[in-house]
Steps between C-alpha positions, in 0.01 A plus 500: 500500500180699513442757770181566685231762455540808715204603715258754358375811678327417825740215576788711627736335743480624859791309656832392350784283623833624364801270495846647451369821658840613629658493154523783248190394309297372795534823694375698199195274469421533870514879480259505208251268664505695826444824308186341352367412844559128460563281803853367448667209675864408442664160528871544563781406732534866599185694593428808292449810712142625509356198317328191639758224475529125539854394582629200308556385145321335213647156567302454825143390417372587849634854473355536152162372620495757778603780267224413252216519752246759386704603196339559160811511281870421516799664336742210466873529450676164528846561653668161463688322222335176615142455383429194718372694804263691272278192469385535862464876457275463196291242687442755778413769248250267333342408835457868584357568151679832483570677171872497427713748309840341437802713411682296238754567223479617140791266428266198504477331161159331485616282209812364673513168683765645732573864571827684445623492860397389852339832595267504200433128541369554853264773377370267229457216750305719744275617216438136410406417860257791513356401165423149626356617833155619399577841651395831351838646420687737274868504405672838485818423310744776586809592305824595679415741782670839501545465876762230439736793438499562873738204519768722347500744792801351677711513182397860438613594848847382405527645150342556162511145363225242533635154425322170479373236261338645193141397443271492200343830401135534600229764539587591861183596688453741790386306807249779569327417171491132591354595840232714335411212269492252788271727703270540200468125455459433872225757532315414181385745238223610271571239237600137474847396392694179464863446594782442490604864481856582394613817676786677324660838486495708180857432381748213471803551725818316592702541815727759337196703393358499851831600658537789252145623573563478872822694456314773312252528785783521754716736296778241495682320219419145590586198293417132503775239493390148406684218675521134391257256664772322701623827650144612572438168675810529721418860594142419598613200704761718672222747586325221689215427263360144515659272243169386348397862445837587349477210256149606399608860441800393295283263296256784434781728381631232264184339366216751516424633155475864401141617478354758265160474669327832566129489584218739586388291796605753764287761326209259458496430872587843638372743240841657435819397319797362695779728613855485370806381689640851462199635690549235768867600532413868544235419759745284699814710454494616862533140621825456313619854579460435871703181464772696319514776763527245780785310338 
């Protein structure tokens, strides 16, 4: 898959549609665009306070068409494990002729006929749709986001053990770095680049490594306890997660391969190296400390 050429100076984007704006990464992107004086519109089921919003989701072509009116560029995050509805979405994007920045996954293997698990497969399928659309688009392939650690908050309220399925070690990346890179691509730059870009952190980490670093930031002796896939599945189902999502997460934990990939793409796009997970943990320690005090 070949990416598209970023706009040169003088072609800076003035209006951006952000999908997934209420999530950890989307909110960071919105903040950066607003700080640059960009007109931002969000497409979400829940309006974002202080930001122009279109209520709805990406599976409704009429809603998408309305959200795209007058927009120069789109930050796209596809939220479903089913790629079928994305065909209509991509058709609307092509009709609007907007530039698209798609947040994808570093786990994609461009040489593989099928990807390691359903989550990565959907990312690859969406990239393929965009590649066949005639759109000007760029893939930002993100590694595991540091903000995923927020999912451990409930366990850390109860004790000092984080348990769950172990996953392959990767170069965990701070979502703030991904947001900076996304804003840079959306707004153009003083040079031309081709994607896809693989956005990674500076070090390879497993779950146990992340838990230990978070513990150091909190001043607590935390430890990670890996649980077998079947137990992880039953726990997630008991928590009320949708079965298709649970199966995809379990498949990812079992089949996704360890990655030693570390790139300089964050620095190329932002002008500075990526931050460490340890830095992220220190910066977000108060979030977990508040949860602990309220337990």
